[in-house]
C-alpha positions in Angstrom: 5.9 -19.8 -8.2 4.8 -16.8 -6.4 7.1 -14.9 -3.6 5.3 -16.3 -0.3 6.5 -13.2 1.4 5.2 -10.3 -0.6 7.2 -7.7 -0.2 5.6 -4.0 0.0 3.2 -2.8 3.4 0.4 -2.6 1.3 0.8 -6.5 0.0 1.8 -8.1 3.2 -1.4 -6.0 5.1 -3.4 -8.1 1.8 -1.8 -11.1 2.8 -2.6 -11.2 6.4 -6.4 -9.7 6.1 -6.7 -12.0 3.0 -5.9 -14.8 6.0 -8.0 -13.5 8.5 -11.0 -13.4 6.4 -10.6 -17.2 6.6 -9.3 -17.2 2.6 -6.5 -20.2 1.2 -3.5 -17.7 1.0 -1.2 -20.5 0.6 -0.9 -21.7 -2.9 0.5 -19.5 -5.8 -2.8 -17.8 -7.5 -3.4 -16.2 -4.0 0.2 -14.6 -3.7 -0.4 -13.4 -8.1 -3.2 -11.8 -7.1 -2.2 -10.0 -3.8 0.9 -8.8 -5.4 -1.0 -8.2 -8.8 -3.6 -6.0 -6.5 -0.8 -4.2 -4.0 1.1 -3.1 -7.3 -2.5 -1.8 -9.1 -3.2 0.0 -6.6 0.0 1.1 -5.0 0.6 2.8 -9.0 -3.2 4.0 -9.7 -4.9 3.9 -6.9 -8.4 2.2 -6.6 -11.6 3.6 -7.4 -14.1 3.7 -4.6 -15.8 0.5 -6.4 -12.8 -1.8 -6.3 -12.0 -0.9 -2.7 -15.3 -1.5 -1.9 -14.7 -5.0 -3.9 -11.7 -5.6 -2.4 -13.1 -4.6 1.4 -16.2 -7.0 1.2 -12.9 -9.7 0.5 -10.8 -8.7 3.0 -13.9 -8.2 5.3 -12.4 -4.6 6.5 -14.0 -1.6 5.4 -13.2 0.5 2.2 -11.6 3.4 4.3 -8.8 0.5 5.5 -8.2 -0.4 2.5 -7.8 3.1 1.0 -5.8 3.8 4.1 -3.2 0.7 4.4 -2.2 1.8 0.1 -2.3 5.5 0.5 0.6 5.1 3.7 2.5 3.5 1.3 2.4 5.8 -1.5 2.9 8.8 1.3 5.5 7.2 1.9 6.8 6.1 -1.6 6.6 9.6 -2.8 8.3 11.1 0.2 11.4 8.8 0.3 12.2 9.5 -3.8 11.6 13.7 -3.6 13.8 13.3 -0.7 16.5 10.8 -2.5 16.7 14.5 -4.7 19.2 16.6 -2.4 18.0 19.6 -3.2 14.1 18.6 -2.4 16.0 17.2 0.9 17.5 21.1 1.6 14.0 22.9 0.9 12.3 19.7 3.1 14.5 20.8 6.4 14.0 24.3 5.0 10.0 24.2 5.5 10.7 22.7 8.5 12.5 25.3 9.9 10.0 27.8 8.6 7.3 26.3 10.1 8.6 26.2 13.3 9.2 30.3 13.8 
């Protein structure tokens, strides 16, 4: 059975907007679609057509869809970079340079 509480910011965003748009989000199939859509968006991004289609289903703008998954991609990328000690040190140095 599908996880009733999708993990990840974008998956939760999708679930919330799916419900707000009046769709039944309590069935297993809906949760699977949400999890798969979030995974695809976070892995490869969405084409403008895919974002527009999803926006139509969720009753939001394509820009809102793109902003929602882009924020999580940026955070994941930053987290991965900062997991490397040398890159974390570089980030600190660049912050110091930017302040001067």
